[in-house]
PDB file as gemmi writes it, atoms N, CA and C in Angstrom:
CRYST1    1.000    1.000    1.000  90.00  90.00  90.00 P 1                      
ATOM      1  N   MET A   1       0.815  -1.184  -0.002  1.00  0.00           N  
ATOM      2  CA  MET A   1       0.011  -0.012   0.012  1.00  0.00           C  
ATOM      3  C   MET A   1       0.904   1.245  -0.024  1.00  0.00           C  
ATOM      4  N   LYS A   2       0.733   2.103  -0.949  1.00  0.00           N  
ATOM      5  CA  LYS A   2       1.510   3.334  -1.074  1.00  0.00           C  
ATOM      6  C   LYS A   2       0.712   4.465  -0.370  1.00  0.00           C  
ATOM      7  N   THR A   3       1.477   5.325   0.286  1.00  0.00           N  
ATOM      8  CA  THR A   3       0.809   6.475   0.923  1.00  0.00           C  
ATOM      9  C   THR A   3       1.515   7.712   0.484  1.00  0.00           C  
ATOM     10  N   ALA A   4       0.761   8.814   0.453  1.00  0.00           N  
ATOM     11  CA  ALA A   4       1.362  10.105   0.040  1.00  0.00           C  
ATOM     12  C   ALA A   4       1.733  10.913   1.231  1.00  0.00           C  
ATOM     13  N   ARG A   5       2.808  11.623   1.086  1.00  0.00           N  
ATOM     14  CA  ARG A   5       3.274  12.506   2.195  1.00  0.00           C  
ATOM     15  C   ARG A   5       2.347  13.690   2.379  1.00  0.00           C  
ATOM     16  N   MET A   6       1.989  13.978   3.619  1.00  0.00           N  
ATOM     17  CA  MET A   6       1.328  15.228   3.918  1.00  0.00           C  
ATOM     18  C   MET A   6       2.335  16.251   4.311  1.00  0.00           C  
ATOM     19  N   PRO A   7       2.042  17.531   4.285  1.00  0.00           N  
ATOM     20  CA  PRO A   7       2.994  18.513   4.711  1.00  0.00           C  
ATOM     21  C   PRO A   7       3.494  18.251   6.112  1.00  0.00           C  
ATOM     22  N   GLN A   8       4.760  18.528   6.361  1.00  0.00           N  
ATOM     23  CA  GLN A   8       5.385  18.164   7.700  1.00  0.00           C  
ATOM     24  C   GLN A   8       4.681  18.874   8.825  1.00  0.00           C  
ATOM     25  N   ASN A   9       4.280  20.116   8.668  1.00  0.00           N  
ATOM     26  CA  ASN A   9       3.600  20.862   9.816  1.00  0.00           C  
ATOM     27  C   ASN A   9       2.302  20.190  10.139  1.00  0.00           C  
ATOM     28  N   GLU A  10       1.603  19.661   9.152  1.00  0.00           N  
ATOM     29  CA  GLU A  10       0.325  18.966   9.358  1.00  0.00           C  
ATOM     30  C   GLU A  10       0.609  17.611  10.021  1.00  0.00           C  
ATOM     31  N   LEU A  11       1.628  16.942   9.608  1.00  0.00           N  
ATOM     32  CA  LEU A  11       1.994  15.662  10.214  1.00  0.00           C  
ATOM     33  C   LEU A  11       2.379  15.872  11.727  1.00  0.00           C  
ATOM     34  N   LEU A  12       3.126  16.882  12.006  1.00  0.00           N  
ATOM     35  CA  LEU A  12       3.555  17.143  13.405  1.00  0.00           C  
ATOM     36  C   LEU A  12       2.287  17.446  14.203  1.00  0.00           C  
ATOM     37  N   ASP A  13       1.285  18.160  13.759  1.00  0.00           N  
ATOM     38  CA  ASP A  13       0.039  18.406  14.427  1.00  0.00           C  
ATOM     39  C   ASP A  13      -0.598  17.044  14.712  1.00  0.00           C  
ATOM     40  N   ARG A  14      -0.684  16.212  13.766  1.00  0.00           N  
ATOM     41  CA  ARG A  14      -1.329  14.917  13.932  1.00  0.00           C  
ATOM     42  C   ARG A  14      -0.607  14.061  14.911  1.00  0.00           C  
ATOM     43  N   ILE A  15       0.742  14.125  14.870  1.00  0.00           N  
ATOM     44  CA  ILE A  15       1.544  13.382  15.822  1.00  0.00           C  
ATOM     45  C   ILE A  15       1.271  13.799  17.264  1.00  0.00           C  
ATOM     46  N   PHE A  16       1.214  15.139  17.482  1.00  0.00           N  
ATOM     47  CA  PHE A  16       0.889  15.682  18.816  1.00  0.00           C  
ATOM     48  C   PHE A  16      -0.518  15.224  19.214  1.00  0.00           C  
ATOM     49  N   ASP A  17      -1.414  15.120  18.286  1.00  0.00           N  
ATOM     50  CA  ASP A  17      -2.819  14.695  18.632  1.00  0.00           C  
ATOM     51  C   ASP A  17      -2.756  13.259  19.088  1.00  0.00           C  
ATOM     52  N   CYS A  18      -1.964  12.417  18.450  1.00  0.00           N  
ATOM     53  CA  CYS A  18      -1.787  11.010  18.874  1.00  0.00           C  
ATOM     54  C   CYS A  18      -1.249  10.958  20.314  1.00  0.00           C  
ATOM     55  N   PHE A  19      -0.270  11.809  20.581  1.00  0.00           N  
ATOM     56  CA  PHE A  19       0.359  11.726  21.958  1.00  0.00           C  
ATOM     57  C   PHE A  19      -0.571  12.400  23.031  1.00  0.00           C  
ATOM     58  N   LYS A  20      -1.594  13.052  22.571  1.00  0.00           N  
ATOM     59  CA  LYS A  20      -2.648  13.532  23.545  1.00  0.00           C  
ATOM     60  C   LYS A  20      -3.429  12.334  24.043  1.00  0.00           C  
ATOM     61  N   LYS A  21      -3.639  11.338  23.142  1.00  0.00           N  
ATOM     62  CA  LYS A  21      -4.410  10.165  23.455  1.00  0.00           C  
ATOM     63  C   LYS A  21      -3.597   9.177  24.315  1.00  0.00           C  
ATOM     64  N   TYR A  22      -2.381   8.913  23.880  1.00  0.00           N  
ATOM     65  CA  TYR A  22      -1.513   7.905  24.556  1.00  0.00           C  
ATOM     66  C   TYR A  22      -0.078   8.493  24.707  1.00  0.00           C  
ATOM     67  N   ASN A  23       0.520   8.106  25.774  1.00  0.00           N  
ATOM     68  CA  ASN A  23       1.953   8.561  26.023  1.00  0.00           C  
ATOM     69  C   ASN A  23       2.921   7.785  25.148  1.00  0.00           C  
ATOM     70  N   TYR A  24       2.644   6.567  24.769  1.00  0.00           N  
ATOM     71  CA  TYR A  24       3.535   5.723  24.044  1.00  0.00           C  
ATOM     72  C   TYR A  24       2.888   5.117  22.856  1.00  0.00           C  
ATOM     73  N   TRP A  25       3.654   5.072  21.734  1.00  0.00           N  
ATOM     74  CA  TRP A  25       3.095   4.548  20.498  1.00  0.00           C  
ATOM     75  C   TRP A  25       4.183   3.676  19.787  1.00  0.00           C  
ATOM     76  N   SER A  26       3.751   2.569  19.275  1.00  0.00           N  
ATOM     77  CA  SER A  26       4.652   1.767  18.414  1.00  0.00           C  
ATOM     78  C   SER A  26       4.687   2.361  17.015  1.00  0.00           C  
ATOM     79  N   MET A  27       5.634   2.046  16.265  1.00  0.00           N  
ATOM     80  CA  MET A  27       5.761   2.516  14.897  1.00  0.00           C  
ATOM     81  C   MET A  27       4.522   1.998  14.043  1.00  0.00           C  
ATOM     82  N   LYS A  28       4.203   0.706  14.305  1.00  0.00           N  
ATOM     83  CA  LYS A  28       3.108   0.073  13.653  1.00  0.00           C  
ATOM     84  C   LYS A  28       1.792   0.792  13.896  1.00  0.00           C  
ATOM     85  N   ALA A  29       1.562   1.180  15.125  1.00  0.00           N  
ATOM     86  CA  ALA A  29       0.289   1.861  15.487  1.00  0.00           C  
ATOM     87  C   ALA A  29       0.285   3.268  14.874  1.00  0.00           C  
ATOM     88  N   LEU A  30       1.467   3.974  14.884  1.00  0.00           N  
ATOM     89  CA  LEU A  30       1.479   5.296  14.327  1.00  0.00           C  
ATOM     90  C   LEU A  30       1.276   5.293  12.779  1.00  0.00           C  
ATOM     91  N   ARG A  31       1.882   4.302  12.143  1.00  0.00           N  
ATOM     92  CA  ARG A  31       1.708   4.135  10.697  1.00  0.00           C  
ATOM     93  C   ARG A  31       0.204   3.872  10.385  1.00  0.00           C  
ATOM     94  N   ALA A  32      -0.403   3.074  11.164  1.00  0.00           N  
ATOM     95  CA  ALA A  32      -1.802   2.760  10.967  1.00  0.00           C  
ATOM     96  C   ALA A  32      -2.665   4.013  11.205  1.00  0.00           C  
ATOM     97  N   GLU A  33      -2.368   4.792  12.246  1.00  0.00           N  
ATOM     98  CA  GLU A  33      -3.156   5.974  12.556  1.00  0.00           C  
ATOM     99  C   GLU A  33      -2.938   7.084  11.571  1.00  0.00           C  
ATOM    100  N   LEU A  34      -1.666   7.318  11.163  1.00  0.00           N  
ATOM    101  CA  LEU A  34      -1.349   8.477  10.333  1.00  0.00           C  
ATOM    102  C   LEU A  34      -1.305   8.273   8.873  1.00  0.00           C  
ATOM    103  N   GLN A  35      -1.181   6.979   8.420  1.00  0.00           N  
ATOM    104  CA  GLN A  35      -1.229   6.668   7.017  1.00  0.00           C  
ATOM    105  C   GLN A  35      -0.149   7.397   6.242  1.00  0.00           C  
ATOM    106  N   GLN A  36       1.130   7.377   6.776  1.00  0.00           N  
ATOM    107  CA  GLN A  36       2.240   8.034   6.177  1.00  0.00           C  
ATOM    108  C   GLN A  36       3.339   7.038   5.901  1.00  0.00           C  
ATOM    109  N   PRO A  37       4.210   7.331   4.887  1.00  0.00           N  
ATOM    110  CA  PRO A  37       5.351   6.402   4.632  1.00  0.00           C  
ATOM    111  C   PRO A  37       6.200   6.303   5.906  1.00  0.00           C  
ATOM    112  N   GLU A  38       6.668   5.091   6.183  1.00  0.00           N  
ATOM    113  CA  GLU A  38       7.463   4.860   7.458  1.00  0.00           C  
ATOM    114  C   GLU A  38       8.699   5.710   7.483  1.00  0.00           C  
ATOM    115  N   ALA A  39       9.411   5.856   6.417  1.00  0.00           N  
ATOM    116  CA  ALA A  39      10.701   6.624   6.484  1.00  0.00           C  
ATOM    117  C   ALA A  39      10.423   8.134   6.775  1.00  0.00           C  
ATOM    118  N   TYR A  40       9.427   8.637   6.211  1.00  0.00           N  
ATOM    119  CA  TYR A  40       9.020  10.040   6.411  1.00  0.00           C  
ATOM    120  C   TYR A  40       8.504  10.218   7.812  1.00  0.00           C  
ATOM    121  N   LEU A  41       7.650   9.251   8.303  1.00  0.00           N  
ATOM    122  CA  LEU A  41       7.132   9.339   9.652  1.00  0.00           C  
ATOM    123  C   LEU A  41       8.221   9.234  10.691  1.00  0.00           C  
ATOM    124  N   ARG A  42       9.206   8.292  10.490  1.00  0.00           N  
ATOM    125  CA  ARG A  42      10.295   8.165  11.403  1.00  0.00           C  
ATOM    126  C   ARG A  42      11.165   9.482  11.447  1.00  0.00           C  
ATOM    127  N   GLU A  43      11.454  10.020  10.291  1.00  0.00           N  
ATOM    128  CA  GLU A  43      12.229  11.274  10.164  1.00  0.00           C  
ATOM    129  C   GLU A  43      11.550  12.386  10.965  1.00  0.00           C  
ATOM    130  N   THR A  44      10.250  12.511  10.785  1.00  0.00           N  
ATOM    131  CA  THR A  44       9.479  13.543  11.487  1.00  0.00           C  
ATOM    132  C   THR A  44       9.440  13.288  12.966  1.00  0.00           C  
ATOM    133  N   LEU A  45       9.166  12.078  13.330  1.00  0.00           N  
ATOM    134  CA  LEU A  45       9.080  11.653  14.773  1.00  0.00           C  
ATOM    135  C   LEU A  45      10.405  11.962  15.502  1.00  0.00           C  
ATOM    136  N   GLU A  46      11.510  11.721  14.897  1.00  0.00           N  
ATOM    137  CA  GLU A  46      12.825  11.954  15.569  1.00  0.00           C  
ATOM    138  C   GLU A  46      13.035  13.386  15.967  1.00  0.00           C  
ATOM    139  N   LYS A  47      12.264  14.297  15.382  1.00  0.00           N  
ATOM    140  CA  LYS A  47      12.404  15.706  15.695  1.00  0.00           C  
ATOM    141  C   LYS A  47      11.675  16.040  17.073  1.00  0.00           C  
ATOM    142  N   VAL A  48      10.641  15.255  17.379  1.00  0.00           N  
ATOM    143  CA  VAL A  48       9.790  15.549  18.557  1.00  0.00           C  
ATOM    144  C   VAL A  48       9.671  14.452  19.555  1.00  0.00           C  
ATOM    145  N   ALA A  49      10.150  13.263  19.225  1.00  0.00           N  
ATOM    146  CA  ALA A  49       9.996  12.059  20.068  1.00  0.00           C  
ATOM    147  C   ALA A  49      11.217  11.236  20.132  1.00  0.00           C  
ATOM    148  N   VAL A  50      11.274  10.338  21.146  1.00  0.00           N  
ATOM    149  CA  VAL A  50      12.348   9.385  21.301  1.00  0.00           C  
ATOM    150  C   VAL A  50      11.837   8.003  21.328  1.00  0.00           C  
ATOM    151  N   LEU A  51      12.706   7.130  20.843  1.00  0.00           N  
ATOM    152  CA  LEU A  51      12.351   5.681  20.868  1.00  0.00           C  
ATOM    153  C   LEU A  51      13.015   4.994  22.026  1.00  0.00           C  
ATOM    154  N   ALA A  52      12.251   4.331  22.874  1.00  0.00           N  
ATOM    155  CA  ALA A  52      12.779   3.670  24.027  1.00  0.00           C  
ATOM    156  C   ALA A  52      13.442   2.357  23.520  1.00  0.00           C  
ATOM    157  N   LYS A  53      14.632   2.143  23.901  1.00  0.00           N  
ATOM    158  CA  LYS A  53      15.393   0.989  23.473  1.00  0.00           C  
ATOM    159  C   LYS A  53      15.288  -0.201  24.433  1.00  0.00           C  
ATOM    160  N   SER A  54      14.968   0.097  25.682  1.00  0.00           N  
ATOM    161  CA  SER A  54      14.802  -0.986  26.642  1.00  0.00           C  
ATOM    162  C   SER A  54      13.807  -0.542  27.764  1.00  0.00           C  
ATOM    163  N   GLY A  55      13.451  -1.442  28.655  1.00  0.00           N  
ATOM    164  CA  GLY A  55      12.575  -1.119  29.706  1.00  0.00           C  
ATOM    165  C   GLY A  55      11.125  -1.546  29.381  1.00  0.00           C  
ATOM    166  N   ARG A  56      10.254  -1.079  30.147  1.00  0.00           N  
ATOM    167  CA  ARG A  56       8.813  -1.416  30.023  1.00  0.00           C  
ATOM    168  C   ARG A  56       8.250  -1.005  28.680  1.00  0.00           C  
ATOM    169  N   PHE A  57       8.690   0.067  28.144  1.00  0.00           N  
ATOM    170  CA  PHE A  57       8.145   0.614  26.884  1.00  0.00           C  
ATOM    171  C   PHE A  57       9.193   0.436  25.742  1.00  0.00           C  
ATOM    172  N   ALA A  58       9.962  -0.577  25.765  1.00  0.00           N  
ATOM    173  CA  ALA A  58      10.969  -0.803  24.704  1.00  0.00           C  
ATOM    174  C   ALA A  58      10.227  -0.825  23.373  1.00  0.00           C  
ATOM    175  N   THR A  59      10.862  -0.280  22.330  1.00  0.00           N  
ATOM    176  CA  THR A  59      10.322  -0.129  20.963  1.00  0.00           C  
ATOM    177  C   THR A  59       9.187   0.782  20.868  1.00  0.00           C  
ATOM    178  N   GLN A  60       8.874   1.585  21.847  1.00  0.00           N  
ATOM    179  CA  GLN A  60       7.775   2.533  21.772  1.00  0.00           C  
ATOM    180  C   GLN A  60       8.283   3.971  21.701  1.00  0.00           C  
ATOM    181  N   TRP A  61       7.618   4.739  21.059  1.00  0.00           N  
ATOM    182  CA  TRP A  61       7.860   6.175  20.893  1.00  0.00           C  
ATOM    183  C   TRP A  61       7.179   7.015  21.954  1.00  0.00           C  
ATOM    184  N   SER A  62       7.862   7.966  22.521  1.00  0.00           N  
ATOM    185  CA  SER A  62       7.257   8.948  23.422  1.00  0.00           C  
ATOM    186  C   SER A  62       7.823  10.336  23.134  1.00  0.00           C  
ATOM    187  N   LEU A  63       7.067  11.328  23.509  1.00  0.00           N  
ATOM    188  CA  LEU A  63       7.528  12.718  23.211  1.00  0.00           C  
ATOM    189  C   LEU A  63       8.745  12.988  24.014  1.00  0.00           C  
ATOM    190  N   LYS A  64       9.683  13.850  23.389  1.00  0.00           N  
ATOM    191  CA  LYS A  64      10.816  14.279  24.187  1.00  0.00           C  
ATOM    192  C   LYS A  64      10.315  15.153  25.305  1.00  0.00           C  
ATOM    193  N   PRO A  65      11.057  15.157  26.364  1.00  0.00           N  
ATOM    194  CA  PRO A  65      10.589  15.985  27.631  1.00  0.00           C  
ATOM    195  C   PRO A  65      10.207  17.444  27.217  1.00  0.00           C  
ATOM    196  N   GLU A  66      10.907  18.092  26.380  1.00  0.00           N  
ATOM    197  CA  GLU A  66      10.638  19.458  26.076  1.00  0.00           C  
ATOM    198  C   GLU A  66       9.361  19.595  25.228  1.00  0.00           C  
ATOM    199  N   ASN A  67       8.826  18.475  24.659  1.00  0.00           N  
ATOM    200  CA  ASN A  67       7.651  18.552  23.878  1.00  0.00           C  
ATOM    201  C   ASN A  67       6.439  17.936  24.552  1.00  0.00           C  
ATOM    202  N   LYS A  68       6.551  17.507  25.810  1.00  0.00           N  
ATOM    203  CA  LYS A  68       5.518  16.851  26.532  1.00  0.00           C  
ATOM    204  C   LYS A  68       4.343  17.845  26.685  1.00  0.00           C  
ATOM    205  N   ILE A  69       3.161  17.394  26.585  1.00  0.00           N  
ATOM    206  CA  ILE A  69       1.932  18.158  26.737  1.00  0.00           C  
ATOM    207  C   ILE A  69       1.853  18.861  28.036  1.00  0.00           C  
ATOM    208  N   ALA A  70       2.311  18.189  29.096  1.00  0.00           N  
ATOM    209  CA  ALA A  70       2.233  18.752  30.431  1.00  0.00           C  
ATOM    210  C   ALA A  70       3.004  20.030  30.519  1.00  0.00           C  
ATOM    211  N   ASN A  71       4.048  20.243  29.752  1.00  0.00           N  
ATOM    212  CA  ASN A  71       4.815  21.512  29.753  1.00  0.00           C  
ATOM    213  C   ASN A  71       3.941  22.652  29.305  1.00  0.00           C  
ATOM    214  N   TYR A  72       2.871  22.399  28.604  1.00  0.00           N  
ATOM    215  CA  TYR A  72       2.021  23.481  28.035  1.00  0.00           C  
ATOM    216  C   TYR A  72       0.732  23.581  28.765  1.00  0.00           C  
ATOM    217  N   ASP A  73       0.475  22.875  29.882  1.00  0.00           N  
ATOM    218  CA  ASP A  73      -0.805  22.944  30.567  1.00  0.00           C  
ATOM    219  C   ASP A  73      -1.121  24.369  31.053  1.00  0.00           C  
ATOM    220  N   GLN A  74      -0.120  25.155  31.387  1.00  0.00           N  
ATOM    221  CA  GLN A  74      -0.397  26.477  31.904  1.00  0.00           C  
ATOM    222  C   GLN A  74      -0.909  27.400  30.765  1.00  0.00           C  
ATOM    223  N   ILE A  75      -0.753  27.011  29.520  1.00  0.00           N  
ATOM    224  CA  ILE A  75      -1.215  27.741  28.379  1.00  0.00           C  
ATOM    225  C   ILE A  75      -2.785  27.814  28.391  1.00  0.00           C  
ATOM    226  N   GLY A  76      -3.355  26.675  28.725  1.00  0.00           N  
ATOM    227  CA  GLY A  76      -4.824  26.697  28.854  1.00  0.00           C  
ATOM    228  C   GLY A  76      -5.566  25.597  28.229  1.00  0.00           C  
ATOM    229  N   ASP A  77      -5.378  25.332  26.931  1.00  0.00           N  
ATOM    230  CA  ASP A  77      -6.239  24.362  26.259  1.00  0.00           C  
ATOM    231  C   ASP A  77      -5.563  22.982  26.068  1.00  0.00           C  
ATOM    232  N   ALA A  78      -4.378  22.850  26.536  1.00  0.00           N  
ATOM    233  CA  ALA A  78      -3.725  21.559  26.410  1.00  0.00           C  
ATOM    234  C   ALA A  78      -4.382  20.492  27.268  1.00  0.00           C  
ATOM    235  N   VAL A  79      -4.487  19.299  26.776  1.00  0.00           N  
ATOM    236  CA  VAL A  79      -5.083  18.163  27.468  1.00  0.00           C  
ATOM    237  C   VAL A  79      -4.029  17.120  27.755  1.00  0.00           C  
ATOM    238  N   ALA A  80      -3.930  16.625  28.965  1.00  0.00           N  
ATOM    239  CA  ALA A  80      -2.963  15.549  29.312  1.00  0.00           C  
ATOM    240  C   ALA A  80      -3.420  14.288  28.650  1.00  0.00           C  
ATOM    241  N   PRO A  81      -2.519  13.311  28.333  1.00  0.00           N  
ATOM    242  CA  PRO A  81      -2.859  12.092  27.736  1.00  0.00           C  
ATOM    243  C   PRO A  81      -3.765  11.332  28.658  1.00  0.00           C  
ATOM    244  N   THR A  82      -4.708  10.633  28.087  1.00  0.00           N  
ATOM    245  CA  THR A  82      -5.747   9.919  28.888  1.00  0.00           C  
ATOM    246  C   THR A  82      -5.229   8.524  29.241  1.00  0.00           C  
ATOM    247  N   GLN A  83      -4.384   7.911  28.418  1.00  0.00           N  
ATOM    248  CA  GLN A  83      -3.889   6.592  28.699  1.00  0.00           C  
ATOM    249  C   GLN A  83      -2.381   6.516  28.484  1.00  0.00           C  
ATOM    250  N   GLU A  84      -1.773   5.604  29.200  1.00  0.00           N  
ATOM    251  CA  GLU A  84      -0.304   5.513  29.186  1.00  0.00           C  
ATOM    252  C   GLU A  84       0.184   4.558  28.128  1.00  0.00           C  
ATOM    253  N   GLY A  85      -0.496   3.519  27.824  1.00  0.00           N  
ATOM    254  CA  GLY A  85      -0.070   2.424  26.925  1.00  0.00           C  
ATOM    255  C   GLY A  85      -0.046   2.833  25.475  1.00  0.00           C  
ATOM    256  N   ASP A  86       0.266   1.801  24.671  1.00  0.00           N  
ATOM    257  CA  ASP A  86       0.313   1.914  23.245  1.00  0.00           C  
ATOM    258  C   ASP A  86      -0.992   1.382  22.672  1.00  0.00           C  
ATOM    259  N   PRO A  87      -1.617   2.097  21.776  1.00  0.00           N  
ATOM    260  CA  PRO A  87      -2.883   1.636  21.206  1.00  0.00           C  
ATOM    261  C   PRO A  87      -2.748   0.388  20.336  1.00  0.00           C  
ATOM    262  N   GLY A  88      -1.481   0.078  19.959  1.00  0.00           N  
ATOM    263  CA  GLY A  88      -1.253  -1.104  19.091  1.00  0.00           C  
ATOM    264  C   GLY A  88      -1.153  -2.412  19.938  1.00  0.00           C  
ATOM    265  N   GLY A  89      -1.267  -2.292  21.267  1.00  0.00           N  
ATOM    266  CA  GLY A  89      -1.233  -3.521  22.028  1.00  0.00           C  
ATOM    267  C   GLY A  89       0.155  -3.892  22.409  1.00  0.00           C  
ATOM    268  N   ASP A  90       0.426  -5.179  22.645  1.00  0.00           N  
ATOM    269  CA  ASP A  90       1.711  -5.672  23.120  1.00  0.00           C  
ATOM    270  C   ASP A  90       2.635  -6.052  22.025  1.00  0.00           C  
ATOM    271  N   GLU A  91       2.280  -5.872  20.757  1.00  0.00           N  
ATOM    272  CA  GLU A  91       3.204  -6.251  19.727  1.00  0.00           C  
ATOM    273  C   GLU A  91       4.425  -5.434  19.668  1.00  0.00           C  
ATOM    274  N   SER A  92       5.559  -6.075  19.435  1.00  0.00           N  
ATOM    275  CA  SER A  92       6.805  -5.412  19.429  1.00  0.00           C  
ATOM    276  C   SER A  92       7.184  -5.081  17.976  1.00  0.00           C  
ATOM    277  N   ASP A  93       7.777  -3.866  17.842  1.00  0.00           N  
ATOM    278  CA  ASP A  93       8.298  -3.471  16.537  1.00  0.00           C  
ATOM    279  C   ASP A  93       9.792  -3.822  16.434  1.00  0.00           C  
ATOM    280  N   MET A  94      10.293  -4.737  17.282  1.00  0.00           N  
ATOM    281  CA  MET A  94      11.711  -5.025  17.328  1.00  0.00           C  
ATOM    282  C   MET A  94      12.215  -5.419  15.952  1.00  0.00           C  
ATOM    283  N   ALA A  95      11.388  -6.159  15.154  1.00  0.00           N  
ATOM    284  CA  ALA A  95      11.841  -6.627  13.840  1.00  0.00           C  
ATOM    285  C   ALA A  95      11.998  -5.423  12.928  1.00  0.00           C  
ATOM    286  N   ASP A  96      11.271  -4.384  13.123  1.00  0.00           N  
ATOM    287  CA  ASP A  96      11.316  -3.171  12.282  1.00  0.00           C  
ATOM    288  C   ASP A  96      12.529  -2.278  12.584  1.00  0.00           C  
ATOM    289  N   GLU A  97      13.054  -2.461  13.814  1.00  0.00           N  
ATOM    290  CA  GLU A  97      14.202  -1.606  14.271  1.00  0.00           C  
ATOM    291  C   GLU A  97      15.487  -2.159  13.781  1.00  0.00           C  
ATOM    292  N   GLU A  98      16.328  -1.251  13.412  1.00  0.00           N  
ATOM    293  CA  GLU A  98      17.675  -1.649  12.990  1.00  0.00           C  
ATOM    294  C   GLU A  98      18.600  -1.726  14.214  1.00  0.00           C  
ATOM    295  N   ASP A  99      19.289  -2.847  14.383  1.00  0.00           N  
ATOM    296  CA  ASP A  99      20.175  -3.001  15.532  1.00  0.00           C  
ATOM    297  C   ASP A  99      21.619  -2.798  15.096  1.00  0.00           C  
ATOM    298  N   ASP A 100      22.112  -1.613  15.349  1.00  0.00           N  
ATOM    299  CA  ASP A 100      23.509  -1.412  14.923  1.00  0.00           C  
ATOM    300  C   ASP A 100      24.510  -1.658  16.029  1.00  0.00           C  
ATOM    301  N   GLY A 101      24.080  -1.974  17.266  1.00  0.00           N  
ATOM    302  CA  GLY A 101      24.903  -2.412  18.311  1.00  0.00           C  
ATOM    303  C   GLY A 101      25.668  -1.226  19.031  1.00  0.00           C  
ATOM    304  N   ASP A 102      25.501  -0.044  18.576  1.00  0.00           N  
ATOM    305  CA  ASP A 102      26.236   1.090  19.138  1.00  0.00           C  
ATOM    306  C   ASP A 102      25.644   1.559  20.497  1.00  0.00           C  
ATOM    307  N   ASP A 103      24.472   1.133  20.796  1.00  0.00           N  
ATOM    308  CA  ASP A 103      23.785   1.610  21.981  1.00  0.00           C  
ATOM    309  C   ASP A 103      23.851   0.601  23.155  1.00  0.00           C  
ATOM    310  N   ASP A 104      24.694  -0.397  23.093  1.00  0.00           N  
ATOM    311  CA  ASP A 104      24.791  -1.391  24.111  1.00  0.00           C  
ATOM    312  C   ASP A 104      25.209  -0.894  25.476  1.00  0.00           C  
ATOM    313  N   ASP A 105      25.959   0.155  25.497  1.00  0.00           N  
ATOM    314  CA  ASP A 105      26.441   0.690  26.792  1.00  0.00           C  
ATOM    315  C   ASP A 105      25.616   1.764  27.373  1.00  0.00           C  
ATOM    316  N   ILE A 106      24.542   2.137  26.754  1.00  0.00           N  
ATOM    317  CA  ILE A 106      23.591   3.194  27.263  1.00  0.00           C  
ATOM    318  C   ILE A 106      22.651   2.578  28.219  1.00  0.00           C  
ATOM    319  N   LYS A 107      22.504   3.241  29.332  1.00  0.00           N  
ATOM    320  CA  LYS A 107      21.531   2.802  30.409  1.00  0.00           C  
ATOM    321  C   LYS A 107      20.324   3.714  30.340  1.00  0.00           C  
ATOM    322  N   PHE A 108      19.120   3.157  30.439  1.00  0.00           N  
ATOM    323  CA  PHE A 108      17.926   3.924  30.444  1.00  0.00           C  
ATOM    324  C   PHE A 108      17.139   3.666  31.764  1.00  0.00           C  
ATOM    325  N   GLU A 109      16.415   4.646  32.221  1.00  0.00           N  
ATOM    326  CA  GLU A 109      15.614   4.590  33.430  1.00  0.00           C  
ATOM    327  C   GLU A 109      14.162   4.696  32.988  1.00  0.00           C  
ATOM    328  N   ASP A 110      13.336   3.912  33.671  1.00  0.00           N  
ATOM    329  CA  ASP A 110      11.911   4.089  33.464  1.00  0.00           C  
ATOM    330  C   ASP A 110      11.495   5.383  34.229  1.00  0.00           C  
ATOM    331  N   VAL A 111      10.823   6.282  33.571  1.00  0.00           N  
ATOM    332  CA  VAL A 111      10.353   7.491  34.240  1.00  0.00           C  
ATOM    333  C   VAL A 111       8.796   7.498  34.221  1.00  0.00           C  
ATOM    334  N   VAL A 112       8.258   7.612  35.393  1.00  0.00           N  
ATOM    335  CA  VAL A 112       6.825   7.634  35.518  1.00  0.00           C  
ATOM    336  C   VAL A 112       6.386   9.065  35.644  1.00  0.00           C  
ATOM    337  N   PRO A 113       5.532   9.540  34.642  1.00  0.00           N  
ATOM    338  CA  PRO A 113       5.116  10.921  34.657  1.00  0.00           C  
ATOM    339  C   PRO A 113       4.261  11.315  35.871  1.00  0.00           C  
TER     340      PRO A 113                                                      
END                                                                             
């Protein structure tokens, strides 16, 4: 199935809308929700989100701390995410991720918002 690229500013708005619903998203769930080419979606996601490499939410995307919705609550109309999990369920995108082995020495901590 081929998909056409939407303008990046529109894609960013839709990505933030997704993160208003859930804190964590798998690439598979985001592709299904946004209907965008994976390479373009990944490139855009990397600007505003991070991919957890280990821990409870391994292979899940979450917003970078500076882009979290909670940072904008004082603005007025921002809504905190209603659910923490991934809408795609327990399926892992590990097969989709490239393992270059460079991140073996990095330690991650689970952070509870």
